Structure formats: C-alpha cells, structure tokens
C-alpha positions as a LaTeX table, in Angstrom:
\begin{tabular}{lrrr}
\hline
Residue & $x$ (\AA) & $y$ (\AA) & $z$ (\AA) \\
\hline
Met1 & $-20.65$ & 190.33 & $-10.87$ \\
Thr2 & $-22.34$ & 187.33 & $-8.78$ \\
Ser3 & $-20.94$ & 183.74 & $-8.38$ \\
Thr4 & $-23.94$ & 182.45 & $-10.53$ \\
Thr5 & $-23.01$ & 184.87 & $-13.38$ \\
Leu6 & $-19.39$ & 183.57 & $-13.24$ \\
Phe7 & $-20.68$ & 179.94 & $-13.00$ \\
Tyr8 & $-22.66$ & 180.38 & $-16.34$ \\
Ile9 & $-19.74$ & 182.06 & $-18.00$ \\
Ile10 & $-17.61$ & 178.98 & $-17.16$ \\
Ile11 & $-20.34$ & 176.72 & $-18.67$ \\
Ala12 & $-20.68$ & 178.77 & $-21.72$ \\
Ile13 & $-16.86$ & 178.83 & $-22.27$ \\
Ile14 & $-16.83$ & 174.98 & $-21.99$ \\
Ile15 & $-19.82$ & 174.60 & $-24.42$ \\
Ile16 & $-18.60$ & 177.11 & $-26.96$ \\
Asn17 & $-15.00$ & 175.63 & $-27.00$ \\
Phe18 & $-16.61$ & 172.16 & $-27.56$ \\
Ile19 & $-18.88$ & 173.33 & $-30.42$ \\
Ile20 & $-15.88$ & 175.15 & $-32.22$ \\
Asp21 & $-13.73$ & 171.99 & $-31.91$ \\
Lys22 & $-16.51$ & 169.74 & $-33.32$ \\
Ile23 & $-17.06$ & 172.11 & $-36.30$ \\
Leu24 & $-13.35$ & 171.90 & $-37.08$ \\
Asp25 & $-13.28$ & 168.21 & $-36.74$ \\
Ala26 & $-16.32$ & 167.86 & $-39.02$ \\
Leu27 & $-14.76$ & 170.21 & $-41.67$ \\
Asn28 & $-11.59$ & 168.08 & $-41.52$ \\
Ala29 & $-13.55$ & 164.82 & $-41.79$ \\
Lys30 & $-15.14$ & 166.07 & $-45.11$ \\
His31 & $-11.58$ & 165.82 & $-46.56$ \\
Phe32 & $-10.92$ & 162.25 & $-45.54$ \\
Asn33 & $-12.13$ & 160.86 & $-48.91$ \\
Asp34 & $-10.17$ & 163.27 & $-51.12$ \\
Lys35 & $-8.14$ & 161.82 & $-53.98$ \\
Leu36 & $-4.57$ & 160.88 & $-53.22$ \\
Pro37 & $-2.45$ & 163.88 & $-53.88$ \\
Glu38 & $-0.23$ & 163.46 & $-57.10$ \\
Ala39 & 2.98 & 164.50 & $-55.15$ \\
Ile40 & 2.72 & 161.39 & $-52.96$ \\
Gln41 & 1.57 & 158.77 & $-55.28$ \\
Asp42 & 5.20 & 157.35 & $-55.44$ \\
Val43 & 4.89 & 156.34 & $-51.96$ \\
Tyr44 & 1.25 & 155.45 & $-51.26$ \\
Asp45 & $-0.62$ & 152.85 & $-53.32$ \\
Glu46 & $-4.44$ & 152.75 & $-53.50$ \\
Thr47 & $-4.69$ & 150.06 & $-50.79$ \\
Glu48 & $-2.43$ & 151.97 & $-48.26$ \\
Tyr49 & $-4.34$ & 155.12 & $-48.98$ \\
Lys50 & $-7.70$ & 153.47 & $-48.36$ \\
Lys51 & $-6.26$ & 152.23 & $-45.19$ \\
Ser52 & $-5.02$ & 155.69 & $-44.16$ \\
Gln53 & $-8.61$ & 157.00 & $-44.96$ \\
Gln54 & $-10.09$ & 154.40 & $-42.79$ \\
Tyr55 & $-7.76$ & 155.14 & $-39.87$ \\
Lys56 & $-8.62$ & 158.73 & $-40.03$ \\
Ala57 & $-12.41$ & 157.99 & $-40.01$ \\
Thr58 & $-12.15$ & 155.53 & $-37.17$ \\
Lys59 & $-9.98$ & 158.08 & $-35.05$ \\
Tyr60 & $-12.60$ & 160.83 & $-35.88$ \\
Arg61 & $-15.53$ & 158.77 & $-34.65$ \\
Phe62 & $-13.68$ & 157.69 & $-31.46$ \\
Gly63 & $-12.60$ & 161.29 & $-30.88$ \\
Leu64 & $-16.11$ & 162.39 & $-31.10$ \\
Thr65 & $-17.39$ & 159.86 & $-28.51$ \\
Thr66 & $-14.47$ & 160.59 & $-25.99$ \\
Ser67 & $-14.71$ & 164.45 & $-26.28$ \\
Thr68 & $-18.57$ & 164.31 & $-25.94$ \\
Phe69 & $-18.27$ & 162.11 & $-22.89$ \\
Ser70 & $-15.50$ & 164.32 & $-21.44$ \\
Val71 & $-17.48$ & 167.55 & $-21.86$ \\
Leu72 & $-20.72$ & 165.95 & $-20.49$ \\
Leu73 & $-18.73$ & 164.69 & $-17.57$ \\
Thr74 & $-17.21$ & 168.07 & $-16.88$ \\
Leu75 & $-20.69$ & 169.79 & $-17.21$ \\
Gly76 & $-22.27$ & 167.26 & $-14.92$ \\
Phe77 & $-19.48$ & 167.63 & $-12.32$ \\
Leu78 & $-20.05$ & 171.47 & $-12.36$ \\
Trp79 & $-23.77$ & 171.33 & $-12.27$ \\
Phe80 & $-24.01$ & 168.83 & $-9.31$ \\
Asp81 & $-21.19$ & 170.61 & $-7.24$ \\
Gly82 & $-18.73$ & 167.76 & $-7.71$ \\
Phe83 & $-15.81$ & 170.18 & $-6.66$ \\
Glu84 & $-17.62$ & 170.89 & $-3.36$ \\
Phe85 & $-18.05$ & 167.23 & $-2.76$ \\
Val86 & $-14.23$ & 166.34 & $-3.39$ \\
Asp87 & $-13.27$ & 169.42 & $-1.34$ \\
Asn88 & $-15.35$ & 168.26 & 1.65 \\
Ile89 & $-13.73$ & 164.72 & 1.35 \\
Ala90 & $-10.31$ & 166.35 & 1.35 \\
Arg91 & $-11.17$ & 168.53 & 4.35 \\
Thr92 & $-11.94$ & 165.35 & 6.57 \\
Tyr93 & $-8.32$ & 164.35 & 6.29 \\
Ser94 & $-6.59$ & 167.60 & 7.27 \\
Asp95 & $-6.92$ & 171.20 & 8.40 \\
Asn96 & $-3.66$ & 172.10 & 6.47 \\
Ser97 & $-4.48$ & 174.07 & 3.16 \\
Ile98 & $-1.66$ & 172.44 & 1.36 \\
Val99 & $-2.48$ & 168.88 & 2.46 \\
Ile100 & $-6.11$ & 169.64 & 1.48 \\
Ala101 & $-5.08$ & 170.83 & $-1.94$ \\
Leu102 & $-2.86$ & 167.93 & $-2.62$ \\
Ile103 & $-5.60$ & 165.38 & $-1.55$ \\
Phe104 & $-8.09$ & 167.38 & $-3.62$ \\
Phe105 & $-6.05$ & 167.23 & $-6.74$ \\
Gly106 & $-5.07$ & 163.70 & $-6.15$ \\
Ile107 & $-8.64$ & 162.63 & $-6.03$ \\
Ile108 & $-9.43$ & 164.65 & $-9.16$ \\
Met109 & $-6.55$ & 163.64 & $-11.19$ \\
Ile110 & $-6.54$ & 159.82 & $-10.45$ \\
Gly111 & $-10.39$ & 159.72 & $-10.44$ \\
Ser112 & $-10.33$ & 161.40 & $-13.96$ \\
Asp113 & $-7.61$ & 158.94 & $-15.19$ \\
Ile114 & $-9.42$ & 155.93 & $-13.91$ \\
Ile115 & $-12.63$ & 156.99 & $-15.67$ \\
Thr116 & $-10.87$ & 157.70 & $-18.92$ \\
Thr117 & $-8.63$ & 154.57 & $-18.87$ \\
Pro118 & $-11.28$ & 152.43 & $-20.77$ \\
Phe119 & $-11.09$ & 154.93 & $-23.71$ \\
Ser120 & $-7.14$ & 154.83 & $-23.53$ \\
Tyr121 & $-7.25$ & 150.98 & $-23.44$ \\
Tyr122 & $-9.63$ & 150.89 & $-26.42$ \\
Ser123 & $-7.48$ & 153.36 & $-28.38$ \\
Thr124 & $-4.33$ & 151.42 & $-27.90$ \\
Phe125 & $-5.46$ & 147.81 & $-27.86$ \\
Val126 & $-8.35$ & 148.14 & $-30.40$ \\
Ile127 & $-7.75$ & 150.96 & $-32.76$ \\
Glu128 & $-3.99$ & 151.10 & $-32.90$ \\
Glu129 & $-3.86$ & 147.28 & $-32.88$ \\
Lys130 & $-6.29$ & 146.95 & $-35.84$ \\
Phe131 & $-4.24$ & 149.26 & $-37.99$ \\
Gly132 & $-0.98$ & 147.58 & $-37.06$ \\
Phe133 & 0.57 & 150.35 & $-34.73$ \\
Asn134 & 0.31 & 148.88 & $-31.38$ \\
Lys135 & 3.21 & 147.02 & $-29.72$ \\
Thr136 & 2.29 & 147.95 & $-26.18$ \\
Thr137 & 1.73 & 144.94 & $-23.85$ \\
Leu138 & $-0.86$ & 145.08 & $-21.08$ \\
Lys139 & 2.05 & 145.09 & $-18.55$ \\
Thr140 & 3.70 & 148.07 & $-20.23$ \\
Phe141 & 0.26 & 149.84 & $-20.30$ \\
Val142 & $-0.47$ & 149.42 & $-16.52$ \\
Leu143 & 3.23 & 150.20 & $-15.59$ \\
Asp144 & 2.98 & 153.47 & $-17.62$ \\
Lys145 & $-0.10$ & 154.48 & $-15.71$ \\
Ile146 & 1.50 & 153.79 & $-12.33$ \\
Lys147 & 4.64 & 155.58 & $-13.22$ \\
Gly148 & 2.67 & 158.51 & $-14.43$ \\
Trp149 & 0.63 & 158.71 & $-11.22$ \\
Leu150 & 3.81 & 158.55 & $-9.19$ \\
Met151 & 5.59 & 161.39 & $-11.37$ \\
Met152 & 2.49 & 163.44 & $-11.07$ \\
Ala153 & 2.26 & 163.02 & $-7.30$ \\
Leu154 & 6.09 & 163.80 & $-6.75$ \\
Val155 & 6.71 & 166.46 & $-9.32$ \\
Gly156 & 3.24 & 168.00 & $-9.71$ \\
Gly157 & 2.43 & 167.66 & $-6.04$ \\
Gly158 & 5.80 & 169.22 & $-5.03$ \\
Ile159 & 5.53 & 172.27 & $-7.41$ \\
Leu160 & 1.70 & 172.78 & $-6.24$ \\
Ala161 & 2.74 & 172.51 & $-2.52$ \\
Leu162 & 5.41 & 175.17 & $-3.01$ \\
Ile163 & 3.19 & 177.59 & $-4.99$ \\
Ile164 & 0.56 & 177.58 & $-2.35$ \\
Trp165 & 3.16 & 177.86 & 0.39 \\
Phe166 & 4.43 & 181.13 & $-1.58$ \\
Tyr167 & 0.96 & 182.37 & $-1.76$ \\
Gln168 & 0.47 & 181.86 & 2.15 \\
Val169 & 3.82 & 183.54 & 2.81 \\
Thr170 & 3.89 & 186.40 & 0.27 \\
Gly171 & 0.32 & 186.97 & $-0.55$ \\
Lys172 & $-0.35$ & 188.72 & $-3.94$ \\
His173 & 3.43 & 188.62 & $-4.82$ \\
Phe174 & 3.35 & 184.86 & $-4.80$ \\
Trp175 & 3.37 & 184.73 & $-8.63$ \\
Leu176 & 6.94 & 186.06 & $-8.87$ \\
Tyr177 & 8.35 & 183.28 & $-6.68$ \\
Ala178 & 6.09 & 180.69 & $-8.48$ \\
Trp179 & 7.39 & 181.98 & $-11.81$ \\
Gly180 & 10.91 & 181.70 & $-10.58$ \\
Leu181 & 10.16 & 177.99 & $-9.31$ \\
Val182 & 8.52 & 177.04 & $-12.70$ \\
Thr183 & 11.30 & 178.66 & $-14.73$ \\
Val184 & 14.05 & 176.83 & $-12.92$ \\
Phe185 & 12.12 & 173.54 & $-13.35$ \\
Thr186 & 11.41 & 174.19 & $-16.96$ \\
Val187 & 15.03 & 174.81 & $-17.87$ \\
Phe188 & 16.11 & 171.93 & $-15.63$ \\
Met189 & 13.67 & 169.49 & $-17.53$ \\
Asn190 & 14.79 & 170.94 & $-20.98$ \\
Met191 & 18.31 & 170.10 & $-19.96$ \\
Phe192 & 17.97 & 166.68 & $-18.21$ \\
Tyr193 & 14.63 & 165.28 & $-19.44$ \\
Ser194 & 16.26 & 162.60 & $-21.65$ \\
Lys195 & 18.76 & 161.57 & $-18.96$ \\
Leu196 & 16.44 & 161.55 & $-15.95$ \\
Ile197 & 12.70 & 161.00 & $-17.21$ \\
Val198 & 13.02 & 159.05 & $-20.45$ \\
Pro199 & 14.84 & 156.00 & $-18.80$ \\
Leu200 & 11.82 & 155.49 & $-16.48$ \\
Phe201 & 9.78 & 154.57 & $-19.53$ \\
Asn202 & 12.15 & 153.55 & $-22.27$ \\
Lys203 & 15.56 & 151.97 & $-22.84$ \\
Gln204 & 18.11 & 154.33 & $-24.39$ \\
Thr205 & 21.50 & 153.08 & $-25.92$ \\
Pro206 & 24.16 & 154.98 & $-27.69$ \\
Leu207 & 24.03 & 154.66 & $-31.59$ \\
Glu208 & 26.54 & 151.95 & $-32.50$ \\
Ala209 & 29.62 & 152.79 & $-34.43$ \\
Gly210 & 29.11 & 152.11 & $-38.09$ \\
Thr211 & 28.18 & 153.88 & $-41.49$ \\
Leu212 & 25.21 & 155.69 & $-40.04$ \\
Arg213 & 27.06 & 157.24 & $-37.03$ \\
Asp214 & 29.97 & 158.15 & $-39.39$ \\
Lys215 & 27.57 & 159.88 & $-41.78$ \\
Ile216 & 25.93 & 161.72 & $-38.97$ \\
Ser217 & 29.37 & 162.79 & $-37.47$ \\
Ala218 & 30.62 & 163.88 & $-41.00$ \\
Tyr219 & 27.47 & 166.10 & $-41.44$ \\
Ala220 & 27.83 & 167.56 & $-38.00$ \\
Lys221 & 31.36 & 168.51 & $-38.72$ \\
Thr222 & 30.40 & 170.29 & $-41.91$ \\
Val223 & 28.12 & 172.57 & $-40.16$ \\
Gly224 & 30.31 & 173.13 & $-37.08$ \\
Phe225 & 27.98 & 171.24 & $-34.75$ \\
Lys226 & 29.40 & 169.16 & $-32.01$ \\
Leu227 & 27.22 & 166.11 & $-31.58$ \\
Asp228 & 28.78 & 163.34 & $-29.54$ \\
Lys229 & 25.54 & 162.12 & $-27.82$ \\
Ile230 & 23.38 & 160.10 & $-30.27$ \\
Phe231 & 20.96 & 157.71 & $-28.72$ \\
Val232 & 18.55 & 155.13 & $-30.00$ \\
Ile233 & 15.23 & 154.74 & $-27.99$ \\
Asp234 & 13.18 & 151.50 & $-27.97$ \\
Gly235 & 10.01 & 153.25 & $-29.29$ \\
Ser236 & 8.98 & 149.93 & $-30.87$ \\
Lys237 & 8.04 & 148.54 & $-27.47$ \\
Arg238 & 4.92 & 150.70 & $-27.69$ \\
Ser239 & 4.21 & 151.63 & $-31.34$ \\
Thr240 & 5.57 & 151.07 & $-34.86$ \\
Lys241 & 5.26 & 155.01 & $-35.33$ \\
Ala242 & 8.70 & 156.70 & $-35.69$ \\
Asn243 & 10.16 & 159.86 & $-34.38$ \\
Ala244 & 13.40 & 161.68 & $-33.64$ \\
Tyr245 & 14.00 & 164.69 & $-31.30$ \\
Phe246 & 16.65 & 167.03 & $-30.05$ \\
Ser247 & 17.07 & 167.89 & $-26.36$ \\
Gly248 & 19.31 & 169.64 & $-23.93$ \\
Phe249 & 21.78 & 172.54 & $-24.36$ \\
Gly250 & 25.58 & 172.82 & $-24.31$ \\
Ser251 & 27.27 & 169.69 & $-23.06$ \\
Glu252 & 23.87 & 168.11 & $-22.50$ \\
Lys253 & 22.56 & 168.41 & $-26.01$ \\
Arg254 & 21.68 & 165.11 & $-27.65$ \\
Val255 & 19.76 & 163.52 & $-30.47$ \\
Thr256 & 17.43 & 160.74 & $-29.79$ \\
Leu257 & 16.36 & 158.42 & $-32.76$ \\
Tyr258 & 13.51 & 155.91 & $-32.40$ \\
Asp259 & 14.48 & 152.48 & $-33.37$ \\
Thr260 & 11.46 & 152.47 & $-35.63$ \\
Leu261 & 13.05 & 155.48 & $-37.45$ \\
Ile262 & 16.25 & 153.66 & $-38.10$ \\
Asn263 & 14.16 & 150.60 & $-39.51$ \\
Asp264 & 11.98 & 152.80 & $-41.63$ \\
Leu265 & 14.58 & 155.05 & $-43.30$ \\
Asp266 & 17.90 & 154.63 & $-44.99$ \\
Asp267 & 21.02 & 156.37 & $-43.87$ \\
Glu268 & 20.70 & 159.34 & $-46.18$ \\
Glu269 & 17.22 & 160.06 & $-45.02$ \\
Ile270 & 18.06 & 159.79 & $-41.37$ \\
Val271 & 20.93 & 162.37 & $-41.82$ \\
Ala272 & 18.40 & 164.62 & $-43.62$ \\
Val273 & 16.00 & 164.41 & $-40.72$ \\
Leu274 & 18.87 & 165.21 & $-38.30$ \\
Ala275 & 19.93 & 168.03 & $-40.42$ \\
His276 & 16.39 & 169.39 & $-39.88$ \\
Glu277 & 16.70 & 169.01 & $-36.11$ \\
Val278 & 20.10 & 170.66 & $-36.21$ \\
Gly279 & 18.36 & 173.45 & $-38.10$ \\
His280 & 16.13 & 173.98 & $-35.23$ \\
Tyr281 & 18.98 & 174.24 & $-32.76$ \\
Lys282 & 21.19 & 176.54 & $-35.20$ \\
Lys283 & 18.13 & 178.91 & $-35.78$ \\
Lys284 & 17.57 & 179.30 & $-32.09$ \\
His285 & 14.01 & 177.82 & $-32.32$ \\
Ile286 & 14.68 & 175.88 & $-29.08$ \\
Ile287 & 15.77 & 178.90 & $-27.20$ \\
Phe288 & 12.84 & 180.84 & $-28.61$ \\
Asn289 & 10.29 & 178.22 & $-27.49$ \\
Leu290 & 11.79 & 178.00 & $-24.00$ \\
Ile291 & 11.85 & 181.84 & $-23.51$ \\
Ala292 & 8.17 & 182.06 & $-25.01$ \\
Ser293 & 7.12 & 179.27 & $-22.69$ \\
Ile294 & 8.70 & 180.94 & $-19.54$ \\
Leu295 & 7.09 & 184.49 & $-20.40$ \\
Leu296 & 3.62 & 182.96 & $-21.03$ \\
Thr297 & 3.93 & 181.26 & $-17.71$ \\
Gly298 & 4.81 & 184.42 & $-16.08$ \\
Leu299 & 1.94 & 186.31 & $-17.76$ \\
Thr300 & $-0.55$ & 183.47 & $-16.67$ \\
Leu301 & 0.69 & 183.47 & $-13.04$ \\
Tyr302 & 0.60 & 187.33 & $-13.00$ \\
Ile303 & $-3.14$ & 187.28 & $-14.09$ \\
Leu304 & $-3.81$ & 184.47 & $-11.66$ \\
Ser305 & $-2.51$ & 186.67 & $-8.84$ \\
Leu306 & $-4.94$ & 189.36 & $-9.61$ \\
Phe307 & $-7.99$ & 187.10 & $-9.10$ \\
Ile308 & $-7.00$ & 184.09 & $-6.95$ \\
Ser309 & $-7.81$ & 185.91 & $-3.67$ \\
Asn310 & $-11.43$ & 186.70 & $-4.94$ \\
Pro311 & $-13.91$ & 184.29 & $-3.19$ \\
Leu312 & $-16.34$ & 184.55 & $-6.32$ \\
Leu313 & $-13.93$ & 182.00 & $-7.94$ \\
Ser314 & $-14.52$ & 179.30 & $-5.44$ \\
Gln315 & $-18.28$ & 180.23 & $-5.12$ \\
Ala316 & $-18.66$ & 180.01 & $-8.85$ \\
Leu317 & $-17.73$ & 176.34 & $-8.46$ \\
Gly318 & $-20.28$ & 175.85 & $-5.60$ \\
Val319 & $-17.64$ & 175.84 & $-2.95$ \\
Lys320 & $-18.62$ & 177.88 & 0.12 \\
Ile321 & $-15.18$ & 177.92 & 1.71 \\
Pro322 & $-12.86$ & 179.96 & $-0.56$ \\
Ser323 & $-9.47$ & 178.24 & $-1.15$ \\
Phe324 & $-6.45$ & 178.61 & $-3.44$ \\
His325 & $-6.95$ & 175.14 & $-5.06$ \\
Ile326 & $-10.61$ & 175.68 & $-5.94$ \\
Gly327 & $-9.81$ & 179.19 & $-7.25$ \\
Leu328 & $-7.08$ & 177.67 & $-9.42$ \\
Ile329 & $-9.58$ & 175.37 & $-11.05$ \\
Ala330 & $-12.03$ & 178.12 & $-11.80$ \\
Phe331 & $-9.35$ & 180.33 & $-13.06$ \\
Gly332 & $-8.07$ & 177.62 & $-15.35$ \\
Leu333 & $-11.52$ & 177.20 & $-16.76$ \\
Leu334 & $-11.93$ & 180.89 & $-17.33$ \\
Tyr335 & $-8.43$ & 181.43 & $-18.78$ \\
Ser336 & $-8.94$ & 178.79 & $-21.38$ \\
Pro337 & $-9.89$ & 181.13 & $-24.33$ \\
Ile338 & $-6.65$ & 183.03 & $-23.71$ \\
Ser339 & $-4.73$ & 179.80 & $-23.71$ \\
Glu340 & $-6.30$ & 178.95 & $-26.89$ \\
Ile341 & $-5.31$ & 182.35 & $-28.46$ \\
Thr342 & $-1.58$ & 181.93 & $-27.25$ \\
Gly343 & $-1.58$ & 178.32 & $-28.39$ \\
Leu344 & $-2.70$ & 179.58 & $-31.87$ \\
Ile345 & 0.23 & 182.21 & $-32.02$ \\
Met346 & 2.80 & 179.66 & $-30.88$ \\
Asn347 & 1.55 & 177.26 & $-33.64$ \\
Leu348 & 2.07 & 179.93 & $-36.24$ \\
Phe349 & 5.59 & 180.41 & $-35.11$ \\
Ser350 & 6.21 & 176.62 & $-34.96$ \\
Arg351 & 4.99 & 176.06 & $-38.54$ \\
Lys352 & 7.23 & 179.00 & $-39.60$ \\
Phe353 & 10.18 & 177.32 & $-37.82$ \\
Glu354 & 9.59 & 173.99 & $-39.56$ \\
Tyr355 & 9.92 & 175.58 & $-42.85$ \\
Gln356 & 13.13 & 177.30 & $-41.72$ \\
Ala357 & 14.52 & 174.03 & $-40.31$ \\
Asp358 & 13.55 & 172.22 & $-43.61$ \\
Asp359 & 15.44 & 174.98 & $-45.53$ \\
Tyr360 & 18.53 & 174.54 & $-43.29$ \\
Ala361 & 18.48 & 170.83 & $-44.04$ \\
Lys362 & 18.11 & 171.49 & $-47.78$ \\
Asn363 & 20.92 & 173.95 & $-47.86$ \\
Thr364 & 23.36 & 172.23 & $-45.63$ \\
Tyr365 & 22.81 & 168.67 & $-46.80$ \\
Lys366 & 20.12 & 167.60 & $-49.30$ \\
Gly367 & 16.42 & 168.29 & $-49.79$ \\
Glu368 & 15.44 & 165.10 & $-51.70$ \\
Pro369 & 16.21 & 162.61 & $-48.97$ \\
Leu370 & 14.35 & 164.85 & $-46.48$ \\
Ile371 & 11.32 & 164.57 & $-48.85$ \\
Thr372 & 11.34 & 160.96 & $-49.05$ \\
Ala373 & 11.83 & 160.46 & $-45.34$ \\
Leu374 & 8.73 & 162.73 & $-44.69$ \\
Lys375 & 6.80 & 160.71 & $-47.25$ \\
Lys376 & 7.62 & 157.40 & $-45.69$ \\
Leu377 & 7.04 & 158.68 & $-42.01$ \\
Ser378 & 3.61 & 159.97 & $-43.25$ \\
Lys379 & 2.82 & 156.81 & $-44.93$ \\
Asn380 & 3.93 & 154.60 & $-42.01$ \\
Ser381 & 1.97 & 156.59 & $-39.53$ \\
Leu382 & $-1.19$ & 156.98 & $-41.89$ \\
Ser383 & $-1.27$ & 160.60 & $-41.38$ \\
Asn384 & $-3.82$ & 162.92 & $-42.76$ \\
Leu385 & $-2.57$ & 164.18 & $-46.18$ \\
Thr386 & $-5.60$ & 166.32 & $-46.97$ \\
Pro387 & $-6.51$ & 168.23 & $-43.82$ \\
His388 & $-8.90$ & 171.23 & $-43.94$ \\
Pro389 & $-6.97$ & 174.52 & $-43.81$ \\
Ala390 & $-9.10$ & 175.91 & $-40.99$ \\
Tyr391 & $-8.13$ & 172.71 & $-38.86$ \\
Val392 & $-4.43$ & 173.17 & $-39.87$ \\
Phe393 & $-4.57$ & 176.89 & $-38.70$ \\
Met394 & $-6.05$ & 175.92 & $-35.33$ \\
His395 & $-4.31$ & 172.77 & $-34.44$ \\
Tyr396 & $-1.23$ & 171.96 & $-36.47$ \\
Ser397 & 2.34 & 172.82 & $-35.08$ \\
His398 & 3.67 & 171.59 & $-38.39$ \\
Pro399 & 2.83 & 172.41 & $-41.96$ \\
Thr400 & 1.21 & 169.71 & $-43.92$ \\
Leu401 & 3.24 & 167.23 & $-45.77$ \\
Leu402 & 2.27 & 168.71 & $-49.24$ \\
Glu403 & 3.20 & 172.23 & $-47.94$ \\
Arg404 & 6.59 & 170.88 & $-46.77$ \\
Ile405 & 7.37 & 169.04 & $-50.04$ \\
Gly406 & 6.26 & 172.20 & $-52.05$ \\
Asn407 & 8.70 & 174.29 & $-49.85$ \\
Leu408 & 11.66 & 171.76 & $-50.20$ \\
Arg409 & 11.31 & 171.72 & $-53.93$ \\
Lys410 & 11.49 & 175.48 & $-54.45$ \\
\hline
\end{tabular}
C-alpha cells in the first residue's frame, strides 16, 4: 500500500462518516413535528411542545452548519498538507521529539478551539439564550475556555509526553506502559474527579440538613447503602438544565445534585432519581463501564503499537519526516470506524443498564415519582420525545423517555 492510497482511505472514512451522520440527522428531523405522545400530555401543553419542536429544529440546522464547516475544514487541512505546515513550525522551536509533539498538538488544539469558538458562543448566547436555558456570563465563558486550555496542557500534555517517552525507551512494547499509565489515571479520575476537577469550574456545597437529606438517608439505609457525601453543585450558573450524578468508590463515593434539579423536582422525585443512581452502583454498572473503558484503551493502544512505527502513516498526511505524533493523528483517523462500532456496543449496554437502574428504583423505592421526575426533566430541557429508532440505536446512551415510562409501568 502506498501513502497516497492511505491518504484517500482517510478521506473516504471522513466523508462516509459525515454522510451517515447527516442521513441519521435527517431521519431524526422528520420526526420533529410528530404529535405529542399521549403518555406525556399531562406534563406538556401545546405551547411547550411547540417550543420543544422549535428548539430541536434550531439545533438541527445549527448542527448541520457546524458539522459541515468542521468536515470541510478537516478535508481542506488534509488536502493542503496542513499537518506538515504545523509540524514544520513545531520543528523550528526544538529538536526534541517530545517538545515537537507538544508544540504540534498545542497549535492544533488551540487553533481548532479558536476557530470553533464563534460557534460555541452562538450556541450558548444565541440559541440557548433564546430558549431560556443560558445562565452563562461572558466572563464564565472565557474563564471556562482558559481553564480548559490549562487542563489540556497540563494533563493531556503530561500524558502525551510520557507515552512518547515510553515509545522511545521501550519501542513496540510502549503500549503496555502507556496502558498502565492511562489505567491509573482513569481510576484516579473516577475516584477524585468531583473533589479535584469540579471545584475548578463549579461551587459544591454539602446538602443542607432538612427533610430532603433525611429522606435520602432513610432510603439509603433501607437498601444498605452508606451515603454520607451528598453535594449540591451550582449548575444554574451556566444553564437551567438539571442533572444528578454518582462518582467515586468506597469512602470516596458521593452523589452530586444540580441546584436546578432541586428547584425542578419535589423531594419524592429527587429520592427516586437517587434510587436510580444507587441502582447503577448496586448493579455494578460503574465498575463494568470502568473495566470496559480500560480494556478498550488497551486494545486501541495495542493496535496502535502495530502500526505507529510505519512511516506510511506520517507520509499519508503529507509529512516527510516520520514521527510518533503525526502517526498518532493518522491512526486516529483510520481507527474511527472501529471506535464507532465499540461506541455502538457500549451504548447498547448503557441503554440496558438504564432499564436495570430504573427497575431497581421502582423495586426499592417507587416507580411513579421517577416517571414524573423524568417527564419534568424532559420538559425542562425540551428534549426530543419522538426520535427516529435508527438515531436512537446509533447515538443514544439512554432509552427514550417513552420507553423508560413503558418499562417503569410494567
């Protein structure tokens, strides 16, 4: 195989992936004007449902614009040897391959982020604002960008530097050391993400003593679940959309409730939502996802180790001097169809796990408050009530609202 053939394979993968995505988006869009499902008529009125339909249509048109721009930019960058251009810039600053890689990725990542920032700004301050979701100030928007760049430089740069160093020292066996590094990092982040990273972006406070905390504690005791760490996060500083999540293991396990969730739901509904989250923990879903993620990372790194030393990867992107960082970009583009398949499989498991967690909440607490909670959360986020089945199969990590209601009422 020549580098030219490989180049055209990469181009074909990008175009085919884009076309499949746009077909799925179009199929989904055809359902935007479906009638309001009967099972949800007690929460939505006609005005709210029309607002939901307008939101979906607006997001669809905006997504079409941004994804088309993104794919054309990527294809143009490939066609006009943009990677070689950036690689040459990086090489003017150092002869050290690790430093070259860090400068290269720094230029690519920050450059890409700056180019797409107008789209991000429009999404936040025009679309989300128009439909009453946005609470982000310009100051928060800018600070989030800067903090994101610093995190990417320190964490992403540190991990990349170590992986390249492993490659230089151990050759084709680098993937084992890289896998060990990523595994330790993944477990560490699962344990301490809420304690170390979340405070950089949001304020967390322990849930105050009162009826809600008492009800949560009472439920936790009935299922033999020790839950001392219940926090409230100021999600309302960015959006009116609500959420809750479980994180950590052992003594570090905690539940985080968005303040918007507490405002939107009554106590019974919040306990039902937490019962669902406890279900994920009790059913070992969190452990399964962690192990699956680690195994998939190992598989990806092993396959990378088989190809990374082949100069064809760098040459396919128009770069004459073969290097790890250019090979990594080419491999990522070639590997994307496999990533799609593994993502599809993980979504299948995720949807199954959501049903199991719903069943756990229904059996250990109550099904009806979880149904009303899901309805309210769906209404308040103007979520898609009638997605196309093919779109759900390819993209959804959760069953649809109607599917979850049907399961909870069995």
